[in-house]
C-alpha positions in Angstrom: 1.0 10.7 12.2 -1.4 8.2 13.6 -3.6 5.7 11.7 -6.5 4.4 13.7 -8.9 1.7 12.6 -11.9 1.1 14.8 -14.3 -1.8 14.7 -14.1 -2.4 11.0 -16.2 -5.0 9.2 -16.9 -5.5 5.6 -19.2 -7.5 3.3 -18.9 -8.6 -0.3 -22.4 -9.1 -1.6 -24.3 -10.8 1.2 -21.3 -12.4 2.8 -19.6 -11.0 5.9 -15.9 -11.2 5.2 -14.6 -10.0 8.6 -15.7 -8.0 11.6 -14.4 -6.2 14.7 -11.0 -5.2 13.4 -9.3 -2.4 15.4 -5.7 -1.3 15.4 -3.5 1.7 15.6 -0.2 2.6 13.9 2.2 5.5 14.2 4.8 7.1 12.0 7.4 4.5 11.0 5.3 1.5 11.7 4.7 -1.4 9.4 1.9 -4.1 9.7 1.8 -7.3 7.7 -1.6 -9.0 7.1 -1.4 -12.8 6.9 -4.0 -15.6 6.7 -5.5 -18.1 4.2 -7.0 -17.1 0.9 -10.5 -15.7 1.4 -9.8 -14.5 4.9 -10.3 -10.9 4.0 -6.8 -9.5 3.6 -7.4 -7.8 0.2 -10.8 -6.7 1.3 -9.4 -5.0 4.4 -6.8 -3.2 2.3 -9.4 -2.0 -0.1 -11.6 -0.7 2.7 -8.6 1.2 4.1 -7.8 2.7 0.7 -11.4 3.8 0.2 -12.1 1.4 -2.7 -14.8 -0.5 -0.7 -17.2 0.8 1.9 -16.9 -0.6 5.4 -20.0 -2.2 6.8 -19.1 -0.8 10.2 -16.3 1.2 11.7 -13.9 3.9 10.7 -10.3 4.2 9.4 -8.7 7.6 9.9 -5.4 9.3 10.0 -4.4 12.1 12.4 -1.6 14.2 11.1 -0.5 15.8 14.4 -1.8 16.4 17.9 -5.0 18.3 17.8 -5.5 17.9 14.1 -8.9 16.8 12.7 -9.0 13.1 11.7 -9.1 12.5 7.9 -10.0 9.3 6.0 -7.1 7.0 5.4 -7.8 7.1 1.6 -6.8 10.8 1.6 -3.3 10.0 2.8 -2.6 6.7 1.1 -1.1 5.0 -1.9 -2.7 1.7 -2.9 -0.7 -0.9 -4.9 -2.9 -3.9 -5.6 -2.5 -7.1 -7.6 -2.8 -5.2 -10.8 -0.4 -2.5 -11.8 -3.0 0.0 -13.0 -0.9 1.3 -15.9 -1.9 1.7 -19.5 0.1 -0.6 -21.8 0.1 1.7 -24.8 1.4 4.7 -22.8 5.1 5.2 -22.1 6.4 4.7 -18.6 6.9 8.4 -18.3 3.3 9.1 -19.4 1.9 6.6 -16.9 3.9 7.8 -14.0 3.1 11.5 -14.9 -0.6 10.6 -14.9 -0.5 9.1 -11.4 1.7 11.9 -10.1 -0.7 14.5 -11.2 -3.9 12.5 -10.4 -2.9 11.5 -6.9 -1.0 14.6 -5.9 1.0 15.2 -2.8 -0.3 14.9 0.7 0.5 17.8 3.1 4.0 17.7 4.4 5.9 16.2 1.6 6.7 16.0 -2.2 7.2 13.2 -4.6 10.4 12.7 -6.5 10.9 13.2 -10.2 10.2 10.3 -12.6 13.8 9.6 -13.6 14.9 9.5 -10.0 12.1 7.1 -9.2 13.1 4.9 -12.2 16.7 4.8 -10.8 15.5 3.8 -7.4 13.6 0.8 -8.8 16.7 -0.2 -10.8 15.3 0.7 -14.3 17.2 3.8 -15.4 17.0 4.8 -19.1 13.8 3.0 -20.3 11.1 5.4 -19.2 10.5 6.4 -22.8 9.3 2.8 -23.7 5.7 1.9 -23.9 4.7 0.1 -20.7 3.4 -2.9 -22.6 6.9 -3.6 -24.1 8.3 -4.4 -20.6 8.6 -7.7 -18.9 6.2 -8.6 -16.0 9.0 -7.9 -13.5 9.8 -4.5 -15.0 6.2 -3.6 -15.1 5.9 -4.4 -11.4 8.9 -2.3 -10.6 7.5 0.7 -12.4 4.2 0.2 -10.5 6.3 0.4 -7.4 7.6 3.7 -8.7 4.1 5.2 -8.5 4.6 5.2 -4.7 7.6 7.6 -5.1 6.4 10.2 -7.6 3.6 11.5 -5.4 4.0 11.8 -1.6 1.5 9.8 0.4 2.5 8.9 4.0 0.5 5.6 4.1 1.4 2.8 1.7 -1.3 0.1 1.3 0.2 -2.9 -0.5 -1.4 -6.1 -1.7 1.1 -8.8 -2.6 3.5 -6.1 -3.6 6.4 -8.5 -4.6 4.3 -10.5 -7.1 6.4 -11.1 -10.3 9.6 -9.8 -8.7 12.9 -11.7 -8.5 15.2 -11.7 -5.5 17.0 -8.5 -6.5 13.8 -6.6 -7.0 12.5 -7.9 -3.6 15.5 -6.4 -2.0 15.0 -3.1 -3.8 11.4 -3.0 -2.7 12.4 -3.8 0.9 14.8 -0.8 0.9 12.1 1.5 -0.5 9.8 0.5 2.3 12.4 0.9 5.0 13.3 4.4 3.6 9.7 5.4 3.6 9.3 4.3 7.2 12.5 6.1 8.2 10.9 9.3 6.8 7.9 8.8 9.0 5.7 6.8 6.6 3.4 3.9 7.5 3.1 0.6 5.6 0.3 -2.0 5.7 0.9 -5.0 3.5 -0.8 -8.3 2.7 1.6 -11.0 1.6 2.3 -14.7 1.4 6.0 -14.0 1.1 8.4 -12.5 3.6 9.0 -8.8 2.9 12.1 -8.5 5.1 10.5 -5.7 7.2 12.2 -5.0 10.5 10.0 -4.9 13.6 6.8 -5.3 11.5 3.6 -6.0 13.4 1.3 -8.8 12.4 -2.4 -9.1 11.9 -3.7 -12.6 11.3 -6.9 -12.6 9.3 -9.3 -15.5 9.8 -12.3 -14.2 7.8 -15.8 -14.0 9.2 -14.7 -16.0 12.2 -12.3 -13.1 13.1 -12.1 -12.3 16.8 -10.1 -9.4 18.1 -8.3 -11.7 20.5 -7.0 -13.7 17.5 -5.2 -10.7 16.0 -1.6 -11.0 17.0 -0.6 -7.4 17.0 
């Protein structure tokens, strides 16, 4: 699979946040977005995920040689600052909703909920209401959303927020497993994620120049 972003720019209201962003990723690649607050990291991720409309440019995935390009949003999971889980529902109910709502992208299947809970280190508590859990446990189960429905592109915004060192390590292993299976990862972070051979895109906001992107 290839992910191709070409000449992306975006506005929030009347303000141009960034312009001229182009990059390409292949199966197994990871790219980390860095830069100061307000430089457009979260905005770029939301554009890729289809949550914001690009001012210019395209972001597409190509599944195989000769296949028709498809929008990145059709192949992606998005994990933002918020966990997007209902506090009053159980963990199982939340994860079942996201599994059924997102569905599997062609070429793969998600894993069952209990297996996902085991992989994030929280076996045996999926029957509890999500709101009963600590912030760290809630974030871990938000990570489990990435596992219960197969999407080859993971778009992650500060994914290790509220996680301790052990959970950081768990998440790094999940990402590396996803990459080893041909998945792609694009993450914005202020903290090291421990990703091997990750590429870097430095965001500088509306002053962005392609030559400043260290890819």
